[in-house]
Residue, then its C-alpha position, 0 to 999 in steps of 0.5 A: x776283534x782281538x787285535x782291536x781290543x789289544x790296541x784299545x787297551x794299549x792306548x789306554x795304558x799310555x796314561x796309566x802312570x802317575x804324572x811327574x810335574x815339578x816346578x823348580x825354584x831357582x834356575x837361570x836358563x829355560x828347561x823342558x817343563x813337561x816330560x812325556x815318555x810315551x811321546x818322546x818325539x811328538x810335538x807338545x805345545x801351548x800350556x795353560x795352568x789354572x790360577x790356583x796352580x792345580x790344573x794343567x792343559x796343553x796340546x799334543x800335536x801329531x806329526x805334520x799336525x795330522x791330529x791335535x788334541x788337548x791333554x790335562x792333569x789335575x793336582x789331587x791330594x798333592x799329586x798330579x793325576x796321569x795325563x788324560x785327554x780333556x773331557x771336551x777334546x779328543x774328537x776334533x782338532x783342538x789347540x791352545x787352551x787358555x784360562x780366564x783369570x777367575x778360573x771358571x772358563x777355558x778358551x781354546x781354538x778348534x776346527x770342530x763342526x758348527x751346528x748340524x755340520x759334520x765335517x771339520x772346518x777348514x779354519x780355526x775358531x775360538x771356543x769356550x767351556x765352563x767349569x760346572x761342579x769341577x767338570x769342564x762342560x758345554x763347548x760353545x763357539x764364540x760369536x760371529x763378532x769374534x769368529x769368521x771364515x778365516x783363522x782365529x787363534x790363541x785366546x788370552x783373557x784380561x781381568x775385565x773380560x777383554x779377549x786378545x787373539x790372533x786373526x787373519x782379517x782384511x784390516x790387518x796390518x800384516x798377514x796375521x795380527x793380534x786383536x782385542x775385543x772388549x767385553x761389555x754388558x755380556x757382549x764382545x765388541x768389534x775386535x780392534x787390531x793392536x797398535x804399531x808397537x805390536x803389529x807390523x807388516x809381517x806376522x804377529x801371533x800367539x799373544x799372552x796378555x797379563x790379566x791387568x793388561x800391563x804387558x803382552x808377550x807375542x810371537x812375530x816372524x820376519x822382523x829385522x834382527x830376528x834369530x829364527x823362524x819366529x821369535x818372541x817379543x814383549x810390549x809394555x802398556x803405557x797410558x793405554x798405548x802398547x810401546x815398541x816391542x822388545x826382543x826377548x833375546x837369545x835366552x829365549x829365542x833360537x834359530x828355530x820357531x819360538x812361540x806360545x808364551x804364557x806366564x803363570x797367574x802368580x807371575x813366578x814362571x814364564x812358559x813358551x814352546x820351542x822347536x830348538x834343537x841341540x842335535x849337531x850336523x855331524x858327529x864322530x862315529x856314533x854307537x846305536x845307543x849314543x844315537x838313541x840318546x842324541x835323538x830322544x833326549x832333550x831339545x831335538x827339534x820337535x815342539x817342547x814346552x820350556x819354562x823359566x822363572x819370570x823374574x829371570x826373563x825380566x832381568x835378562x831384558x833389562x840387561x840387554 
């Protein structure tokens, strides 16, 4: 019993310190956004920041995705609270949080059981929680119009309520497509696969759509000219048609997977997740201290959340 109590106290203390979250004003290349000293080599991915910039959610992904949970921090009296497991998470596999533009709902993907079932689902469904008196409550699975017996991922919500998400469907152009479902009279409509400006015969996934639906940033794997195991692209909406997607270039993309895009609601920052690594394949003789620094510092191949001023990203696209 003493050992159990000790472990519980230790796990609680992981989040006891105040959280340091900073937004630099001017820099030219992506930098790591969230630093979690307690989880240096654990995958951290898919960030969501509230429209009022005072609440953050992101996913902590255990090695080999054995367990995934959503963490959060709030800005109170000008300071960010210690990271904590979100009130609706921590029991099942939960990933990919996304705010509605009005900040009253938070969507996410989950394998949690449905109804009276007790076992985890084999596939991910989309869920939503609602903010009531400052707390996120009532996890609700989206209707069968959206969810299926296959995976649904990465929700993104437009001002008019239209839901964009990744799905495996029989009518998909590729293995995974990006779909949208319009929200009319309180009901989600039959999802439609986006046009050929976005979806191809390969993989398209993890799409962020701007609230006004003027542009969409998404991941794709297997396209000609790609740099790694999954690159990020942007497509602009012209006359309700998604234009041919543009590769985000080497400023963002690496020889590994780059994914989970997000733009802050004030359009000041672009965020994404990457497994890029600066670890070399060979070194001169390393001391143990130097080895620790190589493995534990900066980009080391685990998923990390990076950010960049959004205007810098747009400028880099124009230059290319």
